[in-house]
C-alpha positions in Angstrom: 32.1 -14.3 -1.2 29.9 -14.5 1.8 26.4 -12.6 1.5 25.6 -9.8 3.6 23.0 -10.3 6.4 19.7 -8.5 5.8 18.9 -5.5 8.2 15.5 -5.7 9.5 15.8 -2.9 12.3 15.2 0.6 10.7 17.4 2.2 13.1 20.5 0.1 12.2 19.6 0.4 8.5 19.6 4.1 8.7 23.0 3.8 10.3 24.3 1.9 7.7 22.9 4.1 5.0 24.4 7.3 6.6 28.0 5.6 7.1 28.1 3.9 3.6 30.6 6.5 2.6 32.7 6.8 5.6 36.4 6.6 5.2 38.2 3.5 6.2 39.8 4.9 9.5 36.2 6.0 10.6 34.8 2.7 9.5 37.2 0.7 11.5 36.4 3.0 14.7 32.6 2.4 14.1 33.2 -1.3 13.8 35.1 -1.6 17.3 32.3 0.4 18.9 29.5 -1.9 17.4 31.3 -4.8 18.6 31.6 -3.4 22.0 27.9 -2.9 21.9 27.2 -6.3 20.9 28.8 -7.6 23.7 26.6 -5.3 26.1 23.3 -6.7 24.4 20.9 -8.7 26.6 18.6 -10.5 24.3 15.5 -10.1 26.7 15.9 -6.4 27.1 14.8 -3.5 25.0 17.1 -0.5 24.1 16.1 3.2 22.9 17.5 4.0 19.3 19.3 7.3 20.5 21.4 4.8 22.9 22.3 2.5 19.9 23.3 5.4 17.7 25.4 6.9 20.4 27.2 3.7 21.1 28.1 3.0 17.6 28.8 6.6 16.1 29.6 8.7 19.3 26.9 11.1 18.4 23.8 11.3 20.6 20.8 12.4 18.5 17.9 14.5 19.8 14.9 12.4 19.7 11.7 13.1 21.6 10.2 9.6 20.9 13.2 7.1 20.1 12.4 3.9 18.6 12.6 0.9 21.1 14.5 -1.9 19.8 14.4 -5.4 21.4 17.5 -6.8 22.2 17.3 -10.1 20.2 16.6 -8.1 17.1 19.3 -5.7 17.8 21.8 -8.6 18.2 20.8 -10.1 15.1 21.3 -7.0 13.1 24.5 -6.1 14.6 25.9 -8.7 12.8 25.0 -7.4 9.5 25.9 -3.9 10.2 29.4 -5.0 11.4 29.6 -6.8 8.1 29.0 -3.6 6.2 31.3 -1.5 8.3 34.2 -3.9 8.2 33.9 -4.1 4.6 34.2 -0.5 4.2 37.1 -0.6 6.6 39.0 -3.0 4.4 40.6 -5.3 6.8 43.2 -7.7 5.6 44.0 -11.4 6.4 47.3 -10.1 7.7 45.7 -8.0 10.2 43.2 -10.6 11.3 45.4 -13.6 11.4 44.9 -16.9 13.4 45.0 -18.1 16.0 43.3 -14.8 17.4 41.0 -15.0 14.3 39.1 -18.1 13.1 37.4 -18.8 9.8 34.2 -20.3 8.9 36.0 -23.6 8.1 37.8 -23.4 11.5 34.5 -23.2 13.3 33.0 -26.1 11.4 35.9 -28.3 12.3 35.9 -27.0 16.1 32.1 -27.4 16.3 31.4 -30.4 14.0 28.4 -28.5 12.4 27.5 -27.3 8.7 28.2 -24.0 7.2 24.3 -23.4 7.4 24.6 -23.8 11.1 27.2 -21.1 11.4 25.0 -18.8 9.4 22.2 -19.2 11.9 24.6 -18.8 14.8 25.7 -15.5 13.3 22.4 -13.7 13.7 22.3 -15.0 17.6 25.5 -13.1 18.6 28.5 -14.8 16.5 29.9 -11.3 15.4 32.6 -11.4 12.8 34.3 -9.2 10.4 34.7 -9.2 6.6 38.1 -9.6 5.3 39.3 -8.5 2.1 41.2 -11.1 -0.2 42.9 -10.7 -3.5 41.0 -10.4 -6.8 38.0 -8.7 -5.0 37.1 -11.6 -2.9 36.2 -11.8 0.8 35.5 -14.0 3.8 34.3 -13.8 7.4 36.4 -14.1 10.4 35.5 -14.4 13.9 37.6 -13.2 17.1 38.3 -16.2 19.4 36.8 -14.2 22.4 33.6 -13.8 20.7 33.6 -17.7 19.8 34.3 -18.6 23.4 31.6 -16.3 24.6 29.1 -18.0 22.3 30.0 -21.3 23.4 29.6 -20.4 26.9 26.0 -18.8 26.2 24.8 -21.7 24.1 26.5 -24.3 26.4 28.6 -25.7 23.4 31.6 -27.9 24.6 34.5 -28.0 22.1 38.1 -29.3 22.0 39.8 -32.6 21.9 39.0 -33.4 25.4 35.3 -34.7 25.0 33.6 -32.6 22.7 30.0 -32.9 21.7 30.7 -33.3 17.9 28.0 -35.2 16.4 28.9 -38.7 15.2 29.3 -39.0 11.5 26.2 -40.5 9.8 26.2 -43.6 8.0 25.1 -43.4 4.5 22.2 -45.5 3.6 21.5 -47.2 0.5 19.0 -44.9 -1.3 15.6 -46.5 -1.8 14.2 -46.3 -5.3 10.9 -44.3 -5.4 8.4 -45.2 -8.0 8.1 -42.8 -10.8 5.1 -40.4 -10.4 4.0 -38.6 -13.3 3.9 -34.9 -12.7 1.0 -33.0 -14.1 2.1 -29.4 -14.8 0.3 -26.7 -12.9 -1.4 -24.2 -15.3 -1.2 -20.7 -14.3 -4.0 -18.5 -13.5 -5.1 -16.6 -16.8 -6.1 -12.9 -16.9 -9.8 -13.9 -17.4 -9.8 -16.2 -14.4 -8.1 -13.3 -12.2 -10.9 -11.0 -13.4 -13.4 -13.8 -12.4 -11.8 -14.0 -9.0 -12.0 -10.5 -8.4 -15.8 -10.1 -9.4 -16.7 -13.3 -7.6 -14.9 -12.1 -4.3 -16.5 -8.6 -4.6 -20.0 -10.0 -4.6 -19.4 -12.2 -1.6 -18.6 -15.7 -3.0 -16.8 -17.9 -0.7 -13.1 -18.4 -1.6 -13.6 -22.2 -1.3 -16.2 -22.2 -3.8 -14.0 -20.2 -6.4 -11.0 -22.5 -5.7 -13.1 -25.5 -6.5 -14.5 -24.1 -9.9 -11.1 -23.0 -10.9 -9.3 -26.3 -9.6 -7.0 -24.0 -7.5 -6.0 -23.6 -3.8 -7.7 -20.7 -1.8 -4.1 -19.2 -1.3 -4.0 -19.1 -5.3 -7.4 -17.5 -5.5 -6.3 -14.5 -2.9 -3.0 -14.2 -4.9 -4.8 -13.8 -8.1 -7.1 -11.0 -6.8 -4.0 -9.2 -5.4 -2.5 -9.6 -8.9 -5.5 -8.2 -10.5 -6.0 -5.5 -8.0 -2.4 -4.5 -8.5 -2.7 -4.4 -12.3 -5.8 -1.9 -12.0 -3.6 0.5 -9.6 -0.9 0.4 -12.1 -3.1 1.3 -14.8 -4.1 4.6 -13.0 -2.1 7.2 -14.7 -3.1 10.9 -14.2 -0.4 13.9 -14.9 0.1 15.9 -11.7 -0.2 19.7 -12.3 3.3 21.0 -12.7 2.8 24.0 -10.4 1.5 21.7 -7.6 4.2 19.0 -7.6 6.9 20.8 -5.4 4.2 21.9 -2.8 2.8 18.4 -2.7 6.3 16.7 -2.2 6.9 19.3 0.5 3.5 19.7 2.5 1.2 17.1 0.9 0.8 15.3 4.5 -0.1 18.6 6.0 -2.9 18.9 3.7 -4.3 15.4 4.4 -4.6 16.4 8.1 -6.9 19.1 7.4 -10.4 18.8 9.0 -12.2 19.7 5.7 -10.2 16.8 4.0 -11.4 14.2 6.4 -15.0 15.1 7.2 -18.2 15.9 5.3 -17.3 13.5 2.5 -19.2 10.7 0.7 -22.7 12.1 0.5 -24.7 10.6 -2.5 -25.8 12.7 -5.5 -29.4 13.8 -6.3 -31.7 11.5 -8.1 -33.8 14.0 -10.0 -33.4 17.5 -11.4 -35.5 19.1 -8.5 -33.3 17.6 -5.9 -30.1 18.3 -7.8 -31.1 22.4 -7.9 -32.1 22.1 -4.1 -28.8 20.6 -3.4 -26.9 23.2 -5.3 -28.8 26.0 -3.5 -28.1 24.4 -0.1 -24.4 24.0 -0.9 -24.1 27.3 -2.1 -20.6 28.7 -3.5 -17.2 26.9 -2.6 -15.3 28.3 0.3 -11.8 29.1 -1.1 -9.7 27.6 1.9 -11.6 24.3 1.7 -11.3 24.4 -1.9 -7.4 24.9 -1.9 -7.1 22.2 0.9 -9.3 19.4 -0.8 -7.6 20.2 -4.1 -4.0 19.8 -2.9 -5.2 16.7 -0.8 -6.6 15.2 -4.1 -3.4 15.5 -6.0 -1.3 14.2 -2.9 -3.3 11.2 -2.8 -3.2 10.5 -6.6 0.5 11.2 -6.5 1.0 8.9 -3.6 -1.1 6.1 -5.0 0.6 6.2 -8.4 4.0 6.2 -6.8 3.3 3.2 -4.6 1.4 1.4 -7.4 4.8 1.4 -9.6 6.5 -0.2 -6.8 4.2 -3.2 -6.5 5.7 -6.6 -7.3 4.5 -8.1 -10.6 4.1 -11.5 -9.3 3.5 -11.2 -5.6 2.1 -7.9 -4.8 2.1 -6.9 -1.1 -1.6 -7.0 0.1 -1.2 -4.1 2.6 0.4 -1.9 0.0 -2.4 -2.7 -2.6 -4.8 -1.9 0.0 -3.0 1.6 0.6 -3.1 2.3 -2.9 -6.9 1.5 -3.2 -7.8 3.5 -0.2 -5.8 6.5 -1.4 -7.8 6.3 -4.9 -11.0 5.8 -2.9 -10.4 8.9 -0.7 -9.2 10.9 -3.7 -12.5 10.1 -5.5 -14.4 11.4 -2.4 -12.5 14.7 -2.5 -13.2 15.1 -6.1 -17.0 14.5 -5.7 -17.0 17.4 -3.1 -14.9 19.6 -5.4 -17.6 19.1 -8.1 -20.5 19.5 -5.7 -19.2 23.0 -4.7 -19.4 24.2 -8.3 -23.2 22.9 -8.7 -24.4 26.7 -8.5 -21.9 27.7 -11.2 -23.4 25.0 -13.3 -26.9 26.3 -12.9 -26.0 30.0 -13.3 -24.2 29.1 -16.7 -27.0 27.1 -18.1 -29.6 29.9 -17.2 -27.3 32.6 -18.6 -26.3 30.9 -21.9 -29.8 29.3 -22.8 -32.0 32.2 -21.1 -34.0 29.6 -19.2 -33.4 27.9 -15.9 -32.7 24.3 -15.9 -35.9 23.2 -14.5 -38.0 25.1 -17.1 -36.3 22.8 -20.0 -38.0 19.7 -21.0 -37.1 17.2 -18.4 -35.3 14.7 -20.7 -33.2 17.3 -22.4 -32.4 18.9 -18.9 -31.4 15.7 -17.6 -28.8 15.0 -20.5 -27.5 18.6 -20.2 -27.1 18.2 -16.4 -24.9 14.9 -17.1 -22.8 16.5 -19.7 -22.2 19.6 -17.3 -21.2 17.3 -14.3 -18.9 15.4 -16.6 -17.5 19.0 -17.7 -17.0 19.9 -14.0 -15.3 16.4 -13.3 -12.8 17.3 -16.1 -12.3 20.9 -14.9 -10.9 19.4 -11.5 -8.7 17.2 -13.2 -7.3 20.1 -15.1 -7.0 22.3 -12.2 -3.9 23.6 -10.8 -4.3 24.7 -7.0 -1.4 27.0 -7.4 -3.0 29.1 -10.3 -6.3 30.5 -9.2 -9.8 28.9 -8.4 -11.6 25.9 -9.9 -14.4 28.2 -11.0 -12.1 29.7 -13.8 -11.4 26.3 -15.5 -14.9 25.2 -14.8 -16.6 28.3 -16.5 -14.8 27.4 -19.9 -15.7 23.8 -19.6 -19.4 24.6 -18.9 -19.6 27.0 -21.5 -18.3 24.9 -24.2 -20.6 22.0 -23.2 -23.7 24.3 -23.0 -22.9 25.8 -26.5 -22.5 22.6 -28.1 -25.7 21.2 -26.6 -27.5 24.4 -27.9 -26.2 23.8 -31.3 -27.4 20.3 -31.3 -30.8 21.4 -30.1 -31.3 24.0 -33.1 -30.0 21.3 -35.5 -32.7 18.8 -34.2 -35.5 21.6 -34.6 -38.2 19.2 -33.4 -40.6 20.1 -30.6 -40.9 17.2 -28.3 -43.7 16.4 -25.8 -43.0 16.9 -22.2 -42.5 13.6 -20.5 -45.2 12.6 -18.0 -42.8 11.6 -15.3 -39.5 13.1 -14.5 -36.6 11.0 -15.4 -34.8 9.2 -12.7 -30.9 10.1 -12.7 -28.2 7.8 -11.9 -25.8 8.8 -9.0 -23.5 11.1 -10.6 -21.0 10.7 -7.5 -20.2 7.0 -8.6 -18.5 8.0 -12.0 -16.3 11.0 -11.3 -13.3 8.9 -11.4 -12.6 5.8 -13.6 -11.2 3.8 -10.6 -14.4 4.0 -8.8 -15.7 0.9 -10.6 -13.4 -1.3 -8.5 -12.7 0.9 -5.5 -16.1 1.7 -4.5 -17.9 -0.8 -2.2 -20.7 -3.0 -3.9 -24.0 -1.3 -3.8 -25.4 -4.1 -1.4 -23.0 -2.8 1.2 -24.7 0.6 1.6 -28.2 -1.1 1.1 -27.6 -3.8 3.8 -25.4 -1.7 6.5 -28.1 -1.4 8.8 -28.8 -5.1 8.9 -25.3 -6.1 9.9 -24.0 -6.5 13.4 -22.6 -3.5 15.3 -19.0 -4.7 14.7 -19.4 -5.5 11.1 -21.2 -2.2 10.5 -18.5 0.0 12.3 -15.9 -1.9 10.4 -17.2 -1.4 7.0 -18.4 2.3 7.7 -14.6 3.1 8.7 -13.3 1.1 5.8 -15.2 3.0 3.0 -15.9 6.3 5.0 -19.9 5.9 4.8 -20.5 8.4 7.4 -18.7 11.2 5.9 -15.2 10.4 7.1 -11.9 9.6 5.2 -11.7 5.9 4.2 -9.3 3.8 6.2 -7.1 0.9 5.1 -6.6 -2.5 6.9 -3.3 -1.2 8.6 -5.0 1.9 10.0 -8.0 -0.1 11.4 -5.6 -2.6 12.8 -3.7 0.1 14.8 -7.0 1.4 15.9 -8.3 -1.9 17.1 -5.3 -3.3 18.4 -5.5 -6.4 16.2 -3.0 -7.8 13.4 -3.7 -6.6 9.8 -4.2 -10.0 8.5 -7.0 -10.4 11.1 -8.6 -7.1 10.2 -8.5 -8.0 6.4 -10.2 -11.3 7.1 -13.0 -9.6 9.3 -13.5 -7.1 6.4 -13.9 -10.0 3.9 -16.5 -11.6 6.2 -18.3 -8.3 6.7 -18.6 -7.6 3.1 -19.7 -11.1 2.5 -22.6 -10.7 5.1 -23.6 -7.2 3.6 -23.6 -8.6 0.1 -25.6 -11.8 1.0 -24.4 -13.7 -1.9 -25.0 -17.4 -1.9 -21.8 -19.4 -1.6 -22.5 -21.6 -5.0 -20.1 -22.2 -7.7 -19.1 -19.2 -10.0 -20.8 -19.4 -13.5 -20.2 -16.2 -15.6 -23.0 -15.9 -18.4 -21.6 -15.9 -22.0 -22.8 -12.3 -22.5 -20.6 -11.2 -19.4 -17.5 -13.1 -20.7 -17.8 -11.3 -24.3 -18.1 -8.1 -22.5 -15.1 -8.4 -19.9 -12.7 -5.7 -20.1 
């Protein structure tokens, strides 16, 4: 049974999807109209989508900005569409009989070519129909008028009076080749994939990694894509039941909100005093901003998880993986802002339950309590349903539970500790609100060395990671903005990250301690 030609034009794919259950009478009518359209197509011209739909179905859709389809691509996919329509029309061999209709074998004898050449000619305008045979079999037949038109267009001369049928090749005696022992290639192990991911992240050259692992550079990049795809699939967060329907219906609207795309990515405070000052400066959350950011957060998480499940296990598409990582990176930044907006509630809860403001506690104990409370706020955001109230309702319960447990531990300890001489330096809490930030956040050297880069590299990395308060961008979006292919943008991003990390291009030699502690 001949295979169906693949449809690459989105407009024709939609037409095939909509007409897949058309009755045989309608399918025959659509087949004839599509064949008439194929005879009109100029390969060098461009045709609007509404014109193509009207010519095939007789219905002219209302499109403000119809897709423009190149004639060559349209001619190529019309053969596949007519294949599908004629299969639905159930033409029989008695209806499409010779000499008006020729089979593939007839064309092979007429042109003196192989079956593969016939298949290649089909996508260049050799339009045929699919005929249903007995026992569920099928075959392709071609109208003699279409065959003559193809011969005239391609300059092919046929017939008994001097054709250009190639002379049969004389079989040569095969030459015995020496036996070469083939060494089986070893697959890249999970440990090597983790090594590749870590090395590329710190800026090691792909050629150095390939030499270290005795692999090609293409294998190195495929290994990183597989590792990143596995990490994307590992993200599994239950979406709040009340928000699922609204996210599916209006999720993209929330992603377009100004509050969702600006004011993101500020680092966390490094001391208790800075944290208190940041909380006072931020104030309480705006209910409209909170709702938009919460819905956008869950929309991005849901989209990332859906896309990650569709990734190939062996050869995941690089742009699809990049889209998932960008969505998760953006979701983490939104969650940071949702947590940051509840800092004032955190301070009030501590002061209310302990009877002492945060800064009047011993600094080491206050820092430990603050870390626990920030983790509680992060958990509250993950439990929050935007359709059922405000985050403060969930966050108050989480904070009260954490502070009560901390007070019980302090009373059980019962020891009076001396106040530390220097206030403890706190880690940046914004780097650990989501578990995927370990592999989606840029390396620390990117932020530190950003000012040392060239203006082009600096602008590229800033837009990529949203380092100036904007939403992160994936390679496809950056390519659309800069007017360059996505593969070129991906290469420029990798070069810019290597320049920012400033890593030496030496061989990769992980320490024994790191090998034992690998996840």
